[in-house]
matplotlib code that plots the C-alpha trace (Angstrom):
import matplotlib.pyplot as plt

x = [-10.1, -7.0, -4.8, -4.2, -4.9, -1.2, -0.4, -3.0, -1.5, 2.0, 0.7, -1.1, 2.0, 4.1, 1.5, 1.6, 5.4, 5.5, 2.9, 4.8, 8.1, 6.5, 7.4, 4.0, 2.1, 1.5, -0.3, -2.6, -3.3, -1.2, 0.5, -0.9, -4.5, -3.9, -2.5, -5.6, -7.8, -5.9, -6.0, -9.8, -10.2, -8.1, -10.2, -13.4, -12.2, -11.2, -14.6, -16.3, -14.3, -15.2, -18.9, -18.6, -16.9, -19.7, -22.3, -20.5, -20.4, -24.1, -24.9, -22.6, -24.3, -27.7, -27.0, -24.6, -26.9, -27.2, -23.4, -22.8, -25.3, -24.0, -20.4, -19.6, -16.1, -16.7, -13.7, -14.9, -18.3, -16.8, -14.9, -18.1, -20.1, -17.3, -17.2, -21.0, -21.4, -18.6, -20.1, -23.5, -22.0, -19.8, -16.7, -13.4, -11.5]
y = [33.7, 31.7, 34.6, 37.7, 41.2, 41.9, 38.7, 39.7, 43.2, 41.7, 39.1, 41.9, 44.0, 41.1, 40.3, 44.0, 44.0, 40.9, 42.4, 45.6, 43.8, 41.7, 43.1, 42.5, 44.2, 47.9, 49.3, 52.1, 52.9, 53.8, 50.7, 51.4, 51.5, 48.2, 46.7, 47.8, 46.3, 43.0, 42.8, 43.4, 40.5, 38.2, 39.2, 38.6, 35.1, 34.3, 35.4, 33.3, 30.3, 31.0, 31.2, 27.8, 26.3, 27.7, 26.2, 22.8, 22.9, 23.6, 20.7, 18.4, 19.5, 19.1, 15.5, 14.5, 11.7, 10.1, 10.5, 8.7, 6.0, 5.2, 5.5, 8.0, 9.5, 13.1, 14.4, 12.7, 14.1, 17.6, 17.4, 16.4, 19.2, 21.7, 20.7, 20.8, 24.2, 25.8, 24.5, 25.8, 29.2, 29.3, 29.4, 27.7, 26.5]
z = [36.2, 36.0, 35.1, 37.2, 35.6, 35.8, 33.9, 31.3, 30.9, 30.5, 27.9, 26.0, 26.0, 24.7, 21.9, 20.8, 20.9, 18.7, 16.3, 16.0, 15.4, 12.6, 9.2, 7.7, 10.5, 10.7, 13.7, 12.7, 16.4, 19.3, 20.6, 24.1, 22.7, 20.9, 24.1, 26.0, 23.3, 23.3, 27.1, 26.9, 24.5, 26.7, 29.8, 27.9, 26.8, 30.4, 31.7, 29.1, 30.2, 33.8, 32.8, 31.1, 34.2, 36.4, 34.1, 34.2, 38.0, 38.1, 35.8, 37.8, 41.0, 39.6, 38.4, 41.3, 42.5, 39.0, 38.5, 41.8, 41.2, 37.7, 38.8, 35.9, 35.6, 36.5, 34.6, 31.4, 32.0, 32.7, 29.3, 27.5, 29.1, 28.3, 24.7, 24.3, 26.1, 24.1, 20.9, 21.8, 22.6, 19.6, 21.7, 20.7, 23.8]

ax = plt.figure().add_subplot(projection="3d")
ax.plot(x, y, z, "-o")
ax.set_aspect("equal")
plt.show()
């Protein structure tokens, strides 16, 4: 995870503050409950990104010999893998 739980909590609080301040948004739930829900969604998304990165690392490791032999740019390949895995999972990065 690239973001600490404290940072996620702070970000979720700021999002809820901005939502509550917006004239067209009315929170039907307690702001703290909304903050917890927003934080949970953020954490889920970060975990999904971490899972994708682990899958990319596995693929790169599995094909390391071919990558070295063919002198393939690993970062370009990493981006292609990331896009394909995200598309397959239905994730927008």
